[in-house]
TORDOKOL-728985 format. One record per residue (C-alpha): residue in one letter; chain; x, y, z. Coordinates in pm, 1 decimal, padded with zeros to 6 digits, always signed. Example, Ala and Ser with C-alpha at 12.3 -4.5 7.8 and 13.67 -1.06 7.14 Angstrom:
<rs>
<"A"; "A"; <+01230.0; -00450.0; +00780.0>>
<"S"; "A"; <+01367.0; -00106.0; +00714.0>>
</rs>
This chain:
<rs>
<"M"; "A"; <+06846.5; +12416.3; +00765.6>>
<"L"; "A"; <+06919.8; +12301.6; +01102.9>>
<"R"; "A"; <+07304.6; +12351.7; +01226.8>>
<"L"; "A"; <+07436.1; +12267.6; +01565.8>>
<"N"; "A"; <+07775.0; +12388.2; +01609.6>>
<"N"; "A"; <+08053.7; +12272.2; +01863.7>>
<"V"; "A"; <+07747.8; +12225.5; +02108.0>>
<"E"; "A"; <+07818.9; +12172.9; +02472.5>>
<"V"; "A"; <+07535.8; +12139.5; +02741.2>>
<"K"; "A"; <+07503.6; +12098.1; +03089.6>>
<"Y"; "A"; <+07251.3; +11994.6; +03339.3>>
<"L"; "A"; <+07249.2; +12212.6; +03681.2>>
<"G"; "A"; <+07522.5; +12376.1; +03552.1>>
<"V"; "A"; <+07775.6; +12093.4; +03647.0>>
<"I"; "A"; <+07662.2; +11754.7; +03473.1>>
<"L"; "A"; <+07833.3; +11797.3; +03103.3>>
<"V"; "A"; <+07608.1; +11589.8; +02855.4>>
<"L"; "A"; <+07687.5; +11710.3; +02534.6>>
<"R"; "A"; <+08056.4; +11787.0; +02478.5>>
<"G"; "A"; <+08086.2; +11999.2; +02127.8>>
<"I"; "A"; <+07812.5; +11842.1; +01871.9>>
<"F"; "A"; <+07807.6; +11960.4; +01516.5>>
<"L"; "A"; <+07544.6; +11841.2; +01330.9>>
<"E"; "A"; <+07348.3; +11906.5; +01040.6>>
<"V"; "A"; <+06995.6; +11835.3; +00904.0>>
<"D"; "A"; <+06959.1; +11989.4; +00501.6>>
<"K"; "A"; <+06627.8; +12050.4; +00369.6>>
<"G"; "A"; <+06354.6; +11787.1; +00274.5>>
<"R"; "A"; <+06581.8; +11524.9; +00407.8>>
<"I"; "A"; <+06622.5; +11207.3; +00691.6>>
<"V"; "A"; <+06933.6; +11216.1; +00926.0>>
<"A"; "A"; <+06974.4; +10913.6; +01196.1>>
<"L"; "A"; <+07099.6; +10977.4; +01487.2>>
<"L"; "A"; <+07287.4; +10704.9; +01665.2>>
<"G"; "A"; <+07421.9; +10570.1; +01970.0>>
<"A"; "A"; <+07349.0; +10307.2; +02302.2>>
<"N"; "A"; <+07099.3; +10450.0; +02595.9>>
<"G"; "A"; <+07312.3; +10685.1; +02749.0>>
<"A"; "A"; <+07518.4; +10832.5; +02465.5>>
<"G"; "A"; <+07301.5; +11182.3; +02472.2>>
<"K"; "A"; <+07085.7; +11152.3; +02154.0>>
<"S"; "A"; <+06769.8; +11263.7; +02340.7>>
<"T"; "A"; <+06925.3; +11592.2; +02490.2>>
<"T"; "A"; <+07028.3; +11663.2; +02146.0>>
<"L"; "A"; <+06673.9; +11650.0; +02034.3>>
<"K"; "A"; <+06616.3; +11884.8; +02380.4>>
<"A"; "A"; <+06870.2; +12083.4; +02270.7>>
<"I"; "A"; <+06721.6; +12219.1; +01950.7>>
<"S"; "A"; <+06373.2; +12196.1; +02113.8>>
<"G"; "A"; <+06415.9; +12388.4; +02377.7>>
<"L"; "A"; <+06261.7; +12134.7; +02609.8>>
<"L"; "A"; <+06590.7; +12149.4; +02838.4>>
<"E"; "A"; <+06498.1; +12439.6; +03002.9>>
<"T"; "A"; <+06221.8; +12170.0; +03196.7>>
<"E"; "A"; <+06512.2; +11955.4; +03339.1>>
<"E"; "A"; <+06747.2; +12264.6; +03408.3>>
<"G"; "A"; <+06943.9; +12207.8; +03157.1>>
<"E"; "A"; <+07091.6; +12451.8; +02899.2>>
<"V"; "A"; <+07290.9; +12490.7; +02629.5>>
<"T"; "A"; <+07639.1; +12669.6; +02761.3>>
<"D"; "A"; <+07872.1; +12639.8; +02448.9>>
<"G"; "A"; <+07789.6; +12658.6; +02098.6>>
<"N"; "A"; <+07499.3; +12767.0; +01917.0>>
<"I"; "A"; <+07196.7; +12606.4; +01752.4>>
<"E"; "A"; <+07082.4; +12792.3; +01367.5>>
<"F"; "A"; <+06770.4; +12695.2; +01231.0>>
<"E"; "A"; <+06674.2; +12865.6; +00844.1>>
<"G"; "A"; <+06997.4; +13088.3; +00934.3>>
<"K"; "A"; <+06857.5; +13204.3; +01263.9>>
<"R"; "A"; <+06975.3; +13103.6; +01637.5>>
<"I"; "A"; <+06714.9; +12965.2; +01806.4>>
<"D"; "A"; <+06918.2; +12818.0; +02127.5>>
<"K"; "A"; <+06786.7; +13112.0; +02341.1>>
<"F"; "A"; <+06416.9; +13073.6; +02194.0>>
<"P"; "A"; <+06138.5; +12915.5; +02464.5>>
<"P"; "A"; <+06014.4; +12564.1; +02304.2>>
<"E"; "A"; <+05683.4; +12750.0; +02179.0>>
<"E"; "A"; <+05872.6; +13000.8; +01953.5>>
<"I"; "A"; <+06068.5; +12691.5; +01795.0>>
<"V"; "A"; <+05777.0; +12484.6; +01769.4>>
<"K"; "A"; <+05612.6; +12791.6; +01556.3>>
<"R"; "A"; <+05916.7; +12791.8; +01357.3>>
<"G"; "A"; <+05885.4; +12467.7; +01236.2>>
<"I"; "A"; <+06011.0; +12240.9; +01413.0>>
<"I"; "A"; <+05836.5; +11957.6; +01617.4>>
<"Q"; "A"; <+05955.4; +11690.0; +01861.3>>
<"V"; "A"; <+05809.6; +11355.5; +01895.1>>
<"L"; "A"; <+05873.4; +11253.8; +02264.6>>
<"E"; "A"; <+05987.4; +10892.7; +02337.4>>
<"G"; "A"; <+05699.3; +10665.2; +02479.8>>
<"R"; "A"; <+05439.9; +10797.6; +02260.0>>
<"R"; "A"; <+05295.5; +11066.6; +02455.8>>
<"V"; "A"; <+04935.7; +11028.4; +02351.3>>
<"L"; "A"; <+04672.0; +11238.6; +02532.5>>
<"E"; "A"; <+04511.0; +10902.0; +02660.3>>
<"Q"; "A"; <+04160.8; +11022.1; +02751.5>>
<"L"; "A"; <+04072.6; +11196.2; +02435.1>>
<"T"; "A"; <+04025.8; +11056.6; +02129.3>>
<"T"; "A"; <+04261.9; +10985.6; +01830.2>>
<"E"; "A"; <+04106.5; +11217.4; +01617.4>>
<"E"; "A"; <+04143.0; +11507.8; +01912.4>>
<"N"; "A"; <+04491.4; +11429.6; +01965.9>>
<"L"; "A"; <+04519.5; +11486.7; +01560.7>>
<"R"; "A"; <+04320.0; +11870.5; +01655.5>>
<"V"; "A"; <+04561.5; +11952.8; +01948.3>>
<"G"; "A"; <+04831.8; +11882.1; +01686.9>>
<"A"; "A"; <+04756.7; +12211.5; +01490.7>>
<"Y"; "A"; <+04705.6; +12429.3; +01752.6>>
<"S"; "A"; <+05015.1; +12567.2; +01705.6>>
<"S"; "A"; <+04989.7; +12622.6; +01327.6>>
<"G"; "A"; <+04699.6; +12898.5; +01438.1>>
<"D"; "A"; <+04519.1; +12798.1; +01032.5>>
<"G"; "A"; <+04171.1; +12673.1; +01120.4>>
<"S"; "A"; <+04126.7; +12632.6; +00764.1>>
<"R"; "A"; <+04290.8; +12401.5; +00677.0>>
<"L"; "A"; <+04249.7; +12146.5; +00969.8>>
<"Q"; "A"; <+04029.3; +11903.4; +00784.5>>
<"R"; "A"; <+04297.5; +11892.4; +00486.3>>
<"N"; "A"; <+04525.8; +11853.5; +00755.5>>
<"L"; "A"; <+04280.5; +11564.6; +00932.3>>
<"D"; "A"; <+04249.8; +11383.9; +00514.7>>
<"M"; "A"; <+04666.9; +11442.7; +00489.7>>
<"V"; "A"; <+04735.3; +11232.6; +00766.4>>
<"Y"; "A"; <+04485.3; +10952.6; +00736.2>>
<"S"; "A"; <+04587.1; +10895.0; +00418.9>>
<"Y"; "A"; <+04919.5; +10824.4; +00579.6>>
<"F"; "A"; <+04797.8; +10640.1; +00879.2>>
<"P"; "A"; <+04458.8; +10472.5; +00722.3>>
<"R"; "A"; <+04426.1; +10254.6; +01076.7>>
<"I"; "A"; <+04432.8; +10571.1; +01250.2>>
<"K"; "A"; <+04168.7; +10720.6; +01059.0>>
<"D"; "A"; <+03987.0; +10365.2; +01120.9>>
<"L"; "A"; <+04022.3; +10455.0; +01516.9>>
<"R"; "A"; <+03945.3; +10852.1; +01510.5>>
<"N"; "A"; <+03668.1; +10766.4; +01793.8>>
<"R"; "A"; <+03883.7; +10520.0; +02011.0>>
<"T"; "A"; <+04006.5; +10665.7; +02295.2>>
<"S"; "A"; <+04371.2; +10729.1; +02259.8>>
<"G"; "A"; <+04461.0; +10559.1; +02584.4>>
<"Y"; "A"; <+04325.6; +10209.4; +02454.8>>
<"L"; "A"; <+04497.5; +10220.9; +02084.5>>
<"S"; "A"; <+04810.6; +09961.5; +02085.0>>
<"G"; "A"; <+05180.0; +10075.6; +02116.5>>
<"G"; "A"; <+05231.8; +10100.7; +01738.9>>
<"E"; "A"; <+04866.2; +10270.9; +01646.5>>
<"Q"; "A"; <+04964.6; +10533.2; +01964.7>>
<"Q"; "A"; <+05298.9; +10543.5; +01746.2>>
<"M"; "A"; <+05121.4; +10612.7; +01447.8>>
<"L"; "A"; <+04919.0; +10878.8; +01599.7>>
<"V"; "A"; <+05207.0; +11071.6; +01715.0>>
<"V"; "A"; <+05375.8; +11103.4; +01396.9>>
<"G"; "A"; <+05047.3; +11207.2; +01322.4>>
<"R"; "A"; <+04965.6; +11469.3; +01557.3>>
<"A"; "A"; <+05339.9; +11630.3; +01447.9>>
<"L"; "A"; <+05216.5; +11604.3; +01068.3>>
<"M"; "A"; <+04925.4; +11842.9; +01156.7>>
<"A"; "A"; <+05119.9; +12130.9; +01201.0>>
<"K"; "A"; <+05308.5; +12117.3; +00867.9>>
<"P"; "A"; <+05619.0; +12086.5; +00999.3>>
<"K"; "A"; <+05909.6; +12188.0; +00843.6>>
<"L"; "A"; <+06154.6; +11944.0; +01060.9>>
<"I"; "A"; <+06020.9; +11635.7; +01259.2>>
<"M"; "A"; <+06255.1; +11487.6; +01531.6>>
<"L"; "A"; <+06156.2; +11132.5; +01640.9>>
<"D"; "A"; <+06308.4; +11036.3; +01963.4>>
<"E"; "A"; <+06320.0; +10646.8; +01953.0>>
<"A"; "A"; <+05988.9; +10562.5; +01765.8>>
<"S"; "A"; <+06050.1; +10156.1; +01681.5>>
<"L"; "A"; <+06075.0; +10115.5; +02122.7>>
<"G"; "A"; <+05924.5; +09826.5; +02169.6>>
<"L"; "A"; <+05772.6; +09752.6; +01857.0>>
<"A"; "A"; <+05769.8; +09439.7; +01647.7>>
<"P"; "A"; <+05950.2; +09389.3; +01377.2>>
<"L"; "A"; <+05686.7; +09413.0; +01098.1>>
<"L"; "A"; <+05521.5; +09737.2; +01292.4>>
<"V"; "A"; <+05879.5; +09916.4; +01253.2>>
<"K"; "A"; <+05890.7; +09937.6; +00867.0>>
<"E"; "A"; <+05519.0; +10001.0; +00829.7>>
<"I"; "A"; <+05603.2; +10313.4; +01009.9>>
<"F"; "A"; <+05940.7; +10390.5; +00910.5>>
<"D"; "A"; <+05782.8; +10355.7; +00565.3>>
<"I"; "A"; <+05547.4; +10647.1; +00606.3>>
<"V"; "A"; <+05798.6; +10850.7; +00729.6>>
<"K"; "A"; <+05992.8; +10732.4; +00377.2>>
<"R"; "A"; <+05661.2; +10908.4; +00218.5>>
<"I"; "A"; <+05618.2; +11189.3; +00410.0>>
<"N"; "A"; <+05931.0; +11256.9; +00359.2>>
<"A"; "A"; <+05911.9; +11266.5; -00013.9>>
<"E"; "A"; <+05553.8; +11390.1; -00085.9>>
<"E"; "A"; <+05531.6; +11647.8; +00157.8>>
<"G"; "A"; <+05902.3; +11725.5; +00185.8>>
<"T"; "A"; <+05894.7; +11685.4; +00523.9>>
<"A"; "A"; <+06290.4; +11655.9; +00741.1>>
<"F"; "A"; <+06324.5; +11431.0; +01007.3>>
<"L"; "A"; <+06551.7; +11361.4; +01272.2>>
<"L"; "A"; <+06546.8; +11025.9; +01363.5>>
<"V"; "A"; <+06740.9; +10937.1; +01707.1>>
<"E"; "A"; <+06704.2; +10560.0; +01726.0>>
<"Q"; "A"; <+06890.6; +10224.4; +01907.0>>
<"N"; "A"; <+06759.1; +10079.4; +01583.5>>
<"A"; "A"; <+07043.2; +10146.2; +01328.2>>
<"M"; "A"; <+06930.7; +09860.7; +01077.7>>
<"A"; "A"; <+06569.1; +10039.0; +01054.1>>
<"A"; "A"; <+06724.2; +10410.4; +01059.4>>
<"L"; "A"; <+06987.7; +10340.1; +00789.4>>
<"S"; "A"; <+06734.1; +10174.3; +00609.0>>
<"I"; "A"; <+06586.1; +10539.0; +00467.0>>
<"A"; "A"; <+06766.8; +10766.3; +00593.0>>
<"D"; "A"; <+07013.8; +11011.6; +00358.8>>
<"Y"; "A"; <+07296.5; +10999.0; +00600.8>>
<"G"; "A"; <+07370.0; +10936.2; +00965.1>>
<"Y"; "A"; <+07604.6; +11023.6; +01254.9>>
<"V"; "A"; <+07663.2; +10813.5; +01574.8>>
<"M"; "A"; <+07688.8; +10933.3; +01907.0>>
<"E"; "A"; <+07869.1; +10793.5; +02224.8>>
<"N"; "A"; <+07956.6; +11003.1; +02574.6>>
<"G"; "A"; <+07813.6; +11302.5; +02437.1>>
<"R"; "A"; <+08078.6; +11293.2; +02099.4>>
<"I"; "A"; <+07991.6; +11265.8; +01767.1>>
<"V"; "A"; <+08292.8; +10970.8; +01640.2>>
<"L"; "A"; <+08128.9; +10867.2; +01333.4>>
<"D"; "A"; <+07917.1; +11057.8; +01063.7>>
<"G"; "A"; <+07838.8; +10993.7; +00656.7>>
<"P"; "A"; <+07607.8; +10871.3; +00426.9>>
<"A"; "A"; <+07375.7; +10601.9; +00529.0>>
<"A"; "A"; <+07456.8; +10337.3; +00250.4>>
<"K"; "A"; <+07868.2; +10390.0; +00376.1>>
<"L"; "A"; <+07720.4; +10303.5; +00739.4>>
<"R"; "A"; <+07511.6; +10026.8; +00682.6>>
<"G"; "A"; <+07887.4; +09849.6; +00522.1>>
<"N"; "A"; <+08144.2; +10054.0; +00781.8>>
<"E"; "A"; <+08197.1; +09694.9; +00987.1>>
<"D"; "A"; <+08211.6; +09902.7; +01309.8>>
<"V"; "A"; <+07868.4; +10033.0; +01299.9>>
<"R"; "A"; <+07747.6; +09639.9; +01171.9>>
<"E"; "A"; <+07877.5; +09521.9; +01421.2>>
<"F"; "A"; <+07815.7; +09699.2; +01761.4>>
<"Y"; "A"; <+07473.5; +09874.2; +01672.2>>
<"M"; "A"; <+07345.0; +09600.5; +01385.4>>
<"G"; "A"; <+07492.0; +09261.5; +01591.0>>
<"L"; "A"; <+07642.3; +09156.4; +01287.6>>
<"S"; "A"; <+07977.2; +09034.0; +01226.6>>
<"E"; "A"; <+08228.2; +09110.2; +00915.5>>
<"I"; "A"; <+08044.6; +08770.9; +00697.8>>
<"G"; "A"; <+07671.0; +08916.9; +00767.3>>
<"E"; "A"; <+07628.0; +08664.7; +01093.9>>
<"R"; "A"; <+07454.8; +08774.7; +01344.7>>
<"K"; "A"; <+07645.3; +08758.0; +01672.4>>
<"S"; "A"; <+07568.4; +08684.5; +02044.7>>
<"Y"; "A"; <+07605.4; +08928.0; +02302.1>>
<"K"; "A"; <+07869.9; +08751.8; +02502.0>>
<"E"; "A"; <+08064.3; +08817.7; +02135.5>>
<"V"; "A"; <+08032.3; +09192.9; +02213.3>>
<"K"; "A"; <+07966.5; +09296.6; +02492.5>>
<"H"; "A"; <+08318.9; +09471.0; +02543.0>>
<"Y"; "A"; <+08269.7; +09656.4; +02249.4>>
<"K"; "A"; <+08319.1; +09974.6; +02420.8>>
<"R"; "A"; <+08709.7; +09887.5; +02437.3>>
<"R"; "A"; <+08753.1; +09778.4; +02122.6>>
<"K"; "A"; <+08614.5; +10051.7; +01908.1>>
<"R"; "A"; <+08812.4; +10134.2; +01637.6>>
<"W"; "A"; <+08654.1; +10521.3; +01611.8>>
<"L"; "A"; <+08711.0; +10581.7; +01976.4>>
<"A"; "A"; <+09120.9; +10454.4; +01935.0>>
</rs>
Protein backbone atom coordinates (compact mmCIF):
# COMPACT_ATOMS: atom_id res chain seq x y z
CA UNK A 1 0.00 0.00 0.00
CA UNK A 2 2.63 2.54 1.11
CA UNK A 3 6.20 2.26 -0.15
CA UNK A 4 9.22 4.52 0.33
CA UNK A 5 11.89 3.79 -2.27
CA UNK A 6 15.41 5.05 -1.52
CA UNK A 7 14.00 8.33 -0.14
CA UNK A 8 16.41 11.20 0.56
CA UNK A 9 15.25 14.38 2.28
CA UNK A 10 17.04 17.70 2.60
CA UNK A 11 16.11 20.88 4.43
CA UNK A 12 16.96 24.22 2.81
CA UNK A 13 18.53 22.23 -0.02
CA UNK A 14 21.67 21.41 1.97
CA UNK A 15 20.84 19.68 5.28
CA UNK A 16 20.62 15.94 4.56
CA UNK A 17 18.25 14.28 7.05
CA UNK A 18 17.04 11.07 5.40
CA UNK A 19 19.63 8.96 3.60
CA UNK A 20 18.05 6.42 1.28
CA UNK A 21 15.04 5.14 3.24
CA UNK A 22 13.25 1.96 2.21
CA UNK A 23 10.02 1.30 4.13
CA UNK A 24 6.71 -0.45 3.45
CA UNK A 25 3.30 -0.52 5.12
CA UNK A 26 1.00 -3.18 3.71
CA UNK A 27 -2.77 -2.82 3.68
CA UNK A 28 -4.35 -3.33 7.09
CA UNK A 29 -1.03 -3.73 8.91
CA UNK A 30 0.54 -1.98 11.90
CA UNK A 31 4.16 -0.97 11.37
CA UNK A 32 6.44 0.56 14.01
CA UNK A 33 9.25 2.99 13.18
CA UNK A 34 11.62 3.12 16.15
CA UNK A 35 14.59 5.32 16.97
CA UNK A 36 16.04 7.88 19.31
CA UNK A 37 15.46 11.64 19.13
CA UNK A 38 16.92 13.11 15.94
CA UNK A 39 16.99 9.80 14.06
CA UNK A 40 14.69 11.15 11.33
CA UNK A 41 11.41 9.48 12.29
CA UNK A 42 9.19 12.58 12.25
CA UNK A 43 10.82 13.77 9.02
CA UNK A 44 9.86 10.44 7.46
CA UNK A 45 6.21 10.99 8.38
CA UNK A 46 6.26 14.56 7.06
CA UNK A 47 7.76 13.35 3.79
CA UNK A 48 4.80 10.96 3.44
CA UNK A 49 2.10 13.47 4.46
CA UNK A 50 3.49 16.37 2.40
CA UNK A 51 4.17 18.58 5.43
CA UNK A 52 7.86 18.94 4.57
CA UNK A 53 7.07 21.95 2.40
CA UNK A 54 5.95 23.89 5.50
CA UNK A 55 9.47 23.50 6.93
CA UNK A 56 11.47 24.15 3.75
CA UNK A 57 12.20 20.47 3.31
CA UNK A 58 11.81 18.32 0.21
CA UNK A 59 12.29 14.82 -1.11
CA UNK A 60 15.43 15.18 -3.21
CA UNK A 61 15.88 11.55 -4.31
CA UNK A 62 13.80 8.39 -4.49
CA UNK A 63 10.00 8.37 -4.39
CA UNK A 64 6.99 7.65 -2.19
CA UNK A 65 4.12 5.54 -3.55
CA UNK A 66 0.65 4.97 -2.12
CA UNK A 67 -1.58 2.36 -3.72
CA UNK A 68 0.74 2.25 -6.70
CA UNK A 69 0.78 6.01 -7.37
CA UNK A 70 3.59 8.44 -6.62
CA UNK A 71 2.57 11.01 -3.99
CA UNK A 72 5.75 12.80 -2.93
CA UNK A 73 5.02 15.75 -5.23
CA UNK A 74 1.43 16.15 -4.01
CA UNK A 75 0.31 18.89 -1.58
CA UNK A 76 -0.82 17.77 1.91
CA UNK A 77 -4.54 18.21 1.18
CA UNK A 78 -4.35 15.86 -1.80
CA UNK A 79 -2.53 13.23 0.27
CA UNK A 80 -5.27 13.47 2.93
CA UNK A 81 -7.93 12.95 0.25
CA UNK A 82 -6.13 9.80 -0.85
CA UNK A 83 -6.52 8.36 2.65
CA UNK A 84 -3.39 9.22 4.66
CA UNK A 85 -3.75 11.13 7.94
CA UNK A 86 -0.84 12.17 10.15
CA UNK A 87 -1.41 12.69 13.88
CA UNK A 88 1.30 15.13 14.86
CA UNK A 89 3.43 14.83 17.96
CA UNK A 90 2.25 16.95 20.88
CA UNK A 91 -1.52 16.32 20.79
CA UNK A 92 -2.50 19.27 18.56
CA UNK A 93 -6.11 19.76 19.62
CA UNK A 94 -8.03 22.89 18.64
CA UNK A 95 -8.07 24.17 22.20
CA UNK A 96 -10.95 26.66 21.91
CA UNK A 97 -13.32 24.09 20.41
CA UNK A 98 -15.21 21.41 22.29
CA UNK A 99 -14.26 17.77 22.02
CA UNK A 100 -17.07 17.03 19.56
CA UNK A 101 -16.31 20.12 17.49
CA UNK A 102 -12.73 18.81 17.13
CA UNK A 103 -14.10 15.51 15.88
CA UNK A 104 -16.37 17.25 13.38
CA UNK A 105 -13.36 19.11 11.99
CA UNK A 106 -11.74 15.73 11.39
CA UNK A 107 -14.65 14.70 9.18
CA UNK A 108 -14.31 17.75 6.92
CA UNK A 109 -11.80 16.18 4.53
CA UNK A 110 -14.11 13.26 3.74
CA UNK A 111 -16.70 15.62 2.24
CA UNK A 112 -19.48 13.17 3.16
CA UNK A 113 -21.79 14.84 5.68
CA UNK A 114 -24.23 11.92 5.53
CA UNK A 115 -21.80 9.74 7.47
CA UNK A 116 -20.99 12.30 10.15
CA UNK A 117 -23.19 10.89 12.92
CA UNK A 118 -22.24 7.33 12.04
CA UNK A 119 -18.54 8.20 12.28
CA UNK A 120 -19.07 10.06 15.56
CA UNK A 121 -20.78 6.99 17.00
CA UNK A 122 -17.89 4.84 15.78
CA UNK A 123 -15.29 7.08 17.46
CA UNK A 124 -17.31 7.19 20.68
CA UNK A 125 -17.52 3.40 20.69
CA UNK A 126 -13.71 3.21 20.73
CA UNK A 127 -13.26 6.16 23.12
CA UNK A 128 -16.20 6.19 25.57
CA UNK A 129 -14.29 8.62 27.78
CA UNK A 130 -14.29 11.13 24.92
CA UNK A 131 -18.06 10.70 24.54
CA UNK A 132 -18.52 11.64 28.20
CA UNK A 133 -16.42 14.78 27.54
CA UNK A 134 -17.91 15.70 24.17
CA UNK A 135 -19.10 19.12 25.37
CA UNK A 136 -15.88 19.93 27.28
CA UNK A 137 -13.52 22.57 25.85
CA UNK A 138 -10.70 20.42 24.50
CA UNK A 139 -7.94 22.63 25.90
CA UNK A 140 -8.99 21.49 29.39
CA UNK A 141 -8.71 17.77 28.69
CA UNK A 142 -5.89 15.77 30.24
CA UNK A 143 -2.94 14.65 28.12
CA UNK A 144 -4.35 11.15 27.73
CA UNK A 145 -7.78 12.45 26.81
CA UNK A 146 -6.29 14.80 24.23
CA UNK A 147 -4.34 11.91 22.71
CA UNK A 148 -7.54 9.89 22.43
CA UNK A 149 -9.20 12.91 20.85
CA UNK A 150 -6.59 13.41 18.13
CA UNK A 151 -6.66 9.72 17.22
CA UNK A 152 -10.46 9.87 17.11
CA UNK A 153 -10.32 13.03 15.00
CA UNK A 154 -8.07 11.26 12.49
CA UNK A 155 -10.46 8.32 12.43
CA UNK A 156 -13.39 10.61 11.52
CA UNK A 157 -12.05 10.90 7.98
CA UNK A 158 -12.13 7.08 7.59
CA UNK A 159 -8.51 7.00 6.38
CA UNK A 160 -6.74 4.00 4.94
CA UNK A 161 -3.55 4.82 6.87
CA UNK A 162 -3.06 6.73 10.14
CA UNK A 163 0.46 7.83 11.06
CA UNK A 164 0.90 8.35 14.82
CA UNK A 165 3.89 10.43 15.92
CA UNK A 166 4.99 9.66 19.51
CA UNK A 167 1.51 8.83 20.81
CA UNK A 168 2.95 7.64 24.15
CA UNK A 169 4.95 10.80 24.85
CA UNK A 170 4.41 12.10 28.39
CA UNK A 171 1.69 9.59 29.25
CA UNK A 172 1.53 7.14 32.16
CA UNK A 173 2.14 3.47 31.23
CA UNK A 174 -1.48 2.44 31.90
CA UNK A 175 -2.76 5.17 29.58
CA UNK A 176 -0.25 4.17 26.90
CA UNK A 177 -1.47 0.58 27.10
CA UNK A 178 -5.11 1.68 26.89
CA UNK A 179 -4.49 3.83 23.80
CA UNK A 180 -2.41 1.19 22.03
CA UNK A 181 -5.02 -1.48 22.80
CA UNK A 182 -7.62 0.77 21.14
CA UNK A 183 -5.34 1.25 18.12
CA UNK A 184 -5.12 -2.53 17.84
CA UNK A 185 -8.93 -2.77 17.96
CA UNK A 186 -9.36 -0.09 15.29
CA UNK A 187 -6.91 -1.94 13.07
CA UNK A 188 -8.70 -5.25 13.52
CA UNK A 189 -12.27 -3.96 13.20
CA UNK A 190 -11.93 -1.11 10.68
CA UNK A 191 -8.98 -2.43 8.66
CA UNK A 192 -7.12 0.87 9.14
CA UNK A 193 -3.36 0.57 8.70
CA UNK A 194 -1.07 2.35 11.17
CA UNK A 195 2.49 3.63 11.00
CA UNK A 196 3.66 4.23 14.58
CA UNK A 197 6.65 6.48 15.18
CA UNK A 198 7.83 5.71 18.72
CA UNK A 199 10.68 5.87 21.16
CA UNK A 200 8.65 3.51 23.37
CA UNK A 201 9.70 0.35 21.57
CA UNK A 202 8.04 -1.99 24.03
CA UNK A 203 4.60 -0.40 23.55
CA UNK A 204 4.88 -0.14 19.76
CA UNK A 205 6.19 -3.66 19.18
CA UNK A 206 3.51 -5.11 21.45
CA UNK A 207 0.86 -4.32 18.80
CA UNK A 208 2.86 -4.00 15.57
CA UNK A 209 3.13 -6.62 12.83
CA UNK A 210 6.48 -5.33 11.54
CA UNK A 211 9.10 -2.87 12.67
CA UNK A 212 11.96 -0.70 11.45
CA UNK A 213 14.80 0.79 13.49
CA UNK A 214 16.17 4.14 12.33
CA UNK A 215 19.52 5.72 13.21
CA UNK A 216 21.00 8.91 11.74
CA UNK A 217 18.54 9.05 8.85
CA UNK A 218 18.97 5.42 7.83
CA UNK A 219 17.04 2.20 8.40
CA UNK A 220 19.53 -0.03 10.19
CA UNK A 221 17.34 -2.97 11.15
CA UNK A 222 13.90 -4.30 10.25
CA UNK A 223 11.84 -7.43 10.66
CA UNK A 224 8.66 -8.92 12.13
CA UNK A 225 7.75 -7.31 15.45
CA UNK A 226 8.10 -10.59 17.36
CA UNK A 227 11.62 -11.00 16.04
CA UNK A 228 12.59 -7.43 16.96
CA UNK A 229 11.17 -7.86 20.47
CA UNK A 230 13.57 -10.76 20.92
CA UNK A 231 16.55 -9.03 19.31
CA UNK A 232 19.31 -8.53 21.87
CA UNK A 233 20.28 -5.09 20.58
CA UNK A 234 16.71 -3.78 20.41
CA UNK A 235 16.02 -5.07 23.92
CA UNK A 236 19.14 -3.41 25.29
CA UNK A 237 19.16 -0.11 23.44
CA UNK A 238 15.42 0.58 23.10
CA UNK A 239 13.85 -1.34 25.97
CA UNK A 240 16.68 -0.94 28.49
CA UNK A 241 16.90 -4.70 29.10
CA UNK A 242 19.96 -6.92 29.30
CA UNK A 243 20.26 -10.42 27.81
CA UNK A 244 18.64 -11.96 30.89
CA UNK A 245 15.79 -9.45 30.89
CA UNK A 246 17.03 -7.22 33.69
CA UNK A 247 16.53 -3.49 33.28
CA UNK A 248 19.84 -1.71 32.72
CA UNK A 249 20.82 1.64 34.11
CA UNK A 250 21.43 4.72 31.96
CA UNK A 251 25.12 4.55 32.94
CA UNK A 252 25.38 1.06 31.46
CA UNK A 253 23.87 1.98 28.09
CA UNK A 254 24.88 5.62 27.57
CA UNK A 255 27.73 4.70 25.22
CA UNK A 256 25.54 2.42 23.09
CA UNK A 257 26.28 4.23 19.81
CA UNK A 258 29.80 2.87 19.85
CA UNK A 259 28.63 -0.68 20.51
CA UNK A 260 25.67 -1.30 18.23
CA UNK A 261 26.46 -4.37 16.22
CA UNK A 262 24.15 -3.35 13.37
CA UNK A 263 26.29 -0.26 12.75
CA UNK A 264 29.55 -2.20 12.70
